[in-house]
N, C-alpha and C positions, 0 to 999 in steps of 0.2 A: 725538255721537251714542253714545257710550258710556254717558252717563247716559239716552238715551232706551231703551236695551236693559233697562233693570233699575229706571227711574225708578220704574215700579209697585209695586216691592218695599214699599215703603214704605203703598201704600194696603191692599194684599193683606191678609185676616184669615184665621185658619183655620191650619193644620197645613202647613208649610212643608216639613219631614225627617223623616224615620226613620231612625235608624241604632244598630243593636243595643236597645238598652234606651232610647237616646235617643229623646225627639221633643219636637222643635223647631216653636215656633209662629213667625209670621213676626215678631210682634214679637219674640220671642229672636232670631230672626236679625238683624234688625237692629239691635238691641243688641252681641250677637255681633260684627256687620261693625265698627261703630264702634271696639270694641277693637282689633280685627286689624289694623284699617284704621292704628288708630294704633299700633299694633306696628311695622307695617312701615316706616310713615313716617318712624319715630325710627329704628330699625334702618339703615335704608337712605337714612340722612339728608345724607348725602355725593353724593347726586345719581345714583347707579347709575341706569340707565331700562333696564337690557336684563336677566333674570335665567330662569333654567331651575326651571319649575315641576313638580314630579314627581308625579304624578296617581296617585290609587289613587278606587277609588267609597267615598269616606268625605262627612263634613259636614266634616270639616277643610279636604278637597282642596276642598270649594264654598268655605268663607271665604278660602282663600286665593286662588282663583281670582276671586271679586267682588272682594276688596279691590285685587288687580292690576289691573282693570280699572277698579276706580274712583280709583285711584293713576295713572291710566294709563302704568304700566311695564308694557313689552312684556317679554313671554316666549315661553319655547319650551315647548313643552307637552308631555311625555315621560309613558310609564308607569314607573307605580313599583309592580314585582309585589310585594313583600314589604317588612316594615319590618325582615329582619336581612339583607338584599343592600346589597351594597357601592353603597354612595350613587356615587360617582363611577368607574361601569364606564368603559370603554374608548371607549366611542360618548359618553357625556357628556363626558368628558375632551377629544375630539375637537371637539367644541362649543363647549367651556370656550375652547378654543386657536381654532376659529377664528373666533368672533363675541366674543371678548374678555371673558368673562362671568365677573365676581367672586363671585357667588353663586349656589346651589342651594336652593331651597325645599321642602321637604316636608313636608306636615303643621304641626306647631308646630314643626319644627328648621329653621333656617338654616345653610346650610353652606357654608365659605369653599370658592372654585375649585380653591383652592392645599393644601387639605389636608380631611381627610374626619371631625374634630371638628364639633362642634354647638356655632356661636361664640354662639347664643343674646341676640342683640342687640349682642356684643362686636364690634368689626370692627377692632378689634387686629393689626396687621400683614398687614391685607388690602388690594391695592392696589383701589382704588374707578376703576373703567371708567365713562366717559359719553360715550356715542355721539351721530352724528347719525343720528336715525331720522325717518322722516316721521310727523307726529302722528299722521295717522290708521290707523297698522299699531295691530292692537290684541295679535295673537299671532302666534306662527307653529308651523306642523304638520308633520309627516312624512306621508308619504305611502306607500302600500306599495310603490311601486317606490323611496321616498326612504330605507328602514330604512337603517339602516347607515353613511349617509354625510351629510355636510353640506347635502344640499340641501334647502330648507323652502318653505313655500308660505306666503305673505304673506296673512293673514285681516285685512280691516279691521272696523272697530266698525261699520260700514254693512253690512258682509257680515253680522257677526252677527246684528246687529239685522234685514235684510230674510227671512234663510233661518228665524231664528225666528217671525217676523211671518205669512210665507207656510206652515208647519206649523201653526201654530195655528190657521191660517184652514180649510183643507180638511180636518184631521183633528177639528176642529171642537171645540177644546180649550177647557175650562173650569177653574172654578177647584174642581169636583168631581172632575176626574180627578189619579189617580196612579200614578206609573211609577217601575217596578222596575228599579234599574240592571243591565241583564242585558248590557251591551256595555260597553268599559273608555272613560272618562273622558276620555281622549284621543285618541280614535277619533271622527273628525267627527261620524260617524253618531250614538253613544253621547253624543256633547258636546251635539249638534242636539236630541239628547230634553230634556236638562236644560234647555239654554236655553228651547226653545217651552211645556215645563211652568212655569217659573219664570214667564215673561212672561204666562202665562195664570192664575194664582195657584195652579196645582195645586199639589201635592206629590210628592217624590221618596222613594223607598224604596232605601238606600242597602246593598250588597252587595257582596262581593267573591266569593261563592260563585257556583257555575257552575249551571245547570240539571240537572248528573249529581248534587248534594247536595242532601241531606232539607232542609238551612238555606234553600236558595231556594224550597223550596216551600212551606215554613212560612210565609214572608214574604208568598207568593204569596196569602196568605188573608186579609193585611190590607187588604182594600179597595181592591187592586190594579186598575186597567181600562186599563193601558197595557203591553203587554208586545214589547218589540222584538227582533228577532232576524235575523242573517244565513243565509246556507242551511245553514251548517255547523248553528245553533242550531237551525233546524226538520228536520234531518235527527237530531240529538239529540231533536227534540219527537216524531220518529214514530219511534223507537226506542221508546220512553216511552209510547207511545202517547196520547197527550196530547188529540189530536181526540177521543177516547171519553171522557176526562175533564173536558173543557172546560165540562161544566153543574157540575163541583163548586165554579167559578168564579163567580159570579153577578155579582161587582162588575166582572168582565172584560168591557169592550166594544171592545176596540182592539188587533189584532195586526197587525204591520208587519213588511214585511222589505224589507228593501235589502243593498247590499253585496256583489253578485254575481247571476248568473243561478240560477234554485231552477225545478227541473223542473217546467214546466206543471203536469202530474199531482199535482203534489203542491201547488200554487198551487189548482186546482179544488177538491180535496178540500176542504183547508182553507176555498176561500171560501164551498165549499156547508155544509161543518159550521156554520161561522161565523152564516153566514145562518140556519141551523135553529134558531141559538139568540139570535137577536136581537143577536149580534156583528157587528163591520166588520174584513173581512179587507181590507189593502192592500198592495198591491207596489211596490214603488216603486225610484228610479234616481237616483243621484247620484255624486260625488265629489267630493274633499275641495280639490280647485281650483273648486267652487261651493259651498263651505263645506258639503257633504254632500247637498242635496238639487235637486234638477234637474225631477223627475216622478214622477207617481204615477196610480195606475190606480183610478178609481174604484171603490170596495166592490162596486158593484151591475155590473160589467162583469168583474168578475175570473173568475168560474165560462165566462161565455160568451169571452171571450179571456186565457187563462192566460198565454200566452204572449209578452203585449202586455206594454211599460212604460209607457205611457197616455198623458199629456200632462202638459203643461208645468205647472208650480206658478203659482201668483198673479204676477203680473209676469214671467214669463219667457216665454222662445221659443225654438222649436229651429228649424231650416232642414238642408236635406240639401247637404252640401257637394259637386258632381258633380267628375269628372274633371277638367272643361274650366275648374275657378275658381270656379264660378259658385254663387250658394246659391239652394237653390228648394226651397218647402213644398208641390209638387206630389205626388199619393200614386204610391205603387209607383215610385217613382225611388229607385235604390239608392244611396249613398255616405256619405261618414262626417256624422258625426252633430255638428252644433255648436251651441253654445246663447247663450244672452244673456239678460243679467238683472241685477239689484243685488246679487245676490250671489255672482258673478262675481271670485274673488281677485285682489288686486294685483300679480299676478307671483310668481315664485320668487326665493329668494332661495341663494344659495351662498357668500356670503362677506359682510363689514359692510357694503359698498360698494353693494352691491343694497339695502339698506335706507334709502338715502338718498330714495328718491322712490319713486312708486307707479309699477307697469307694466301696468295692468290691460288685458288683451287686447280689443279690440273683440267678438269672439265666443271661447270657450271650444272649442278642436277636443278631443271627448273622444277619439279614437280608435278608437271604434266605429265600426261600419258600421252602417247601418240603411236603414229609409223607413218612410213612412207611407202607414195603409191608406185604406181608402176612407170609413172613419168618422173618419178625423183620429188615427186611435191608430197610436202608435210604438212601431216593432218594431226590435229589434238583430238584425243576420243572422249578425257575426261581429265579429272585432277583427282592427283595419288591420294591428298587428304579428304577426299569428296568420296571415299569409298566408306561404307558403313556395312554391319554383318547384322542379320536378323535372323535368328534361327540356323546358324551358322552358313547362310548364303551371302557373299559379297554382291551390294548393289552400288549403284552409279549414281550416285545423286545428279551428276550432271547428265548423264543416258535419261533419267526420268523427265527431269525439267525438257529434255528436246523429243522425246515422245510426247507429254502430255501435250509442249506449243504446237506439234505435229497434227493434234487432235483438236486446234483451235482454243487451247487452255493457257491463259498467260499466269504462270506460276513459278514458285521458288520452292526447290527441295533443299529441307535440312533435317539433321538428326546427328544421333549417335548411334551406337550399337546397339540393336534390339528397341530401336525408334525411328520412326521415320515421320518425317512431320512435311505437311505440302501446304505452304501458304497462297491460295488463291485470290489473285486479283481481277481476273477474269474467265468466264467459262463455265460450265455447265458441272457443279462439284458432283451429279452423278456420273457423267463421263470419268472423271478423275477417280471414283471410288470402283467402276469396274475396270479401269487398269489395271490399278491396285490388286484386287481381288483374283483377276482374270490373267494379267500379263505376267507382273511380278509376283502374283500369288501368296501374297502376306494379309493375314484375314484378322487380325489384332492390333498388333504392333505400328500403328499408324493414327495419324492425327492429321485431319483436312480444316485448317483454319482459314477462312474468307477476311481479307484485308483490302484497304483503301490502297495502299501502296506499300513499295519498299521502303528499305532504308539502304541510302547511298552512301560512298565513300566521299571526301573531298576531291577525288578524280573521277566520279561520276560512276565509280562501279556498283556495282551491289554490294551490300556489305554483309558478306555470310557470317561473318563471326560474329557482330552483333546482333545477325537473325537467329543464328542459332541459341549465344546465351537468353537472348529473349523469350524462345520458343520451345527449343528441345532441353537445354541445361536441366529444366526444374523441372522436367516434367516426370 
């Protein structure tokens, strides 16, 4: 399956990648890959089969990624934020210890796990581990909930292939498409953009610049056809008034959004603006445990159904898990959203023993609550874990946030049983208090805290876990 994912690379023509002043054809990519594969094969000749790959958005990282896939060397994919950072950060050291890893790979440098100097092919004084790992496992990813600990998601070669194949199909990607790396390489959404473009014979424009930097927009003029973003990205695009400037980028034909809930009003505006210029705006839904993608909202439905996450990707299927444990796909029945498809992970790993076999769940429980409407479109109504009880009454923190947003209040709701905490970024505190007292009808067990901003994860999502620890756990 690893060969299926990138077997077409040798048949593709034209440009494969742009990186700074570098313009790489597919012929050059294949030649560079042979050299990198040979080098890594030599450097890891004693048989290590599990390494850490530190990734940034660069052509060098792409060579390492494709080489490890071809060599069937398993790897933990982590973010490399800069060339000057300490290679063996505390988190990397923890993973090296937990999974007995000998080497850390970053760009052209190979580092010994027990020292920080570049060994450059010299393996002297480095102990080489070889582990019992299921042959189908390709790589290990962190999730937003596992960053900072050793719990990882096991992704197989089949997962990578099926996920890329589905995305290529519903986005109708071709060799004429070019994506800019607007998301981290190690983030499952960012990785899915890379895999699907490579499978399609399209090209990648590598950059570590953000949307708030001029360099990013200079690169957008290089015939970029695909711009991907999370809700935080689209908040930046709104600040930059990008919808009014879209016509300046005639090559841009696809805008995609995933990685969390985007305000339906923004969805509608982007859908209408894109449609007016003959472009397509897709809302998508996924999790790392599904190798990034589970659903998409067809672009022609986005303006009419801006609060929906759409339909399952090709070869995937959604069900609703009811409280009695049964599954249904009937309309207007709320329960936990579960998903099945060939892109579902092979289970979690928290230690080496977990890598010996696959543990693919029959259904992936997403942790999100939702329902199907009369048109068969799927909607998220809340987060299963974002439910608290106060005096015996169940309260959905997501629903509270939604209600307050409709009243013009920018809030985040966190809490625990018997305590609701409302973080108020903008809006009238009196409106929040009236809502709490008159709508959800609690009178004592709450706190309203004014804040300048919220905490965000590295993927741009609101960091509910940290906010809850900061404001709710100690109360």
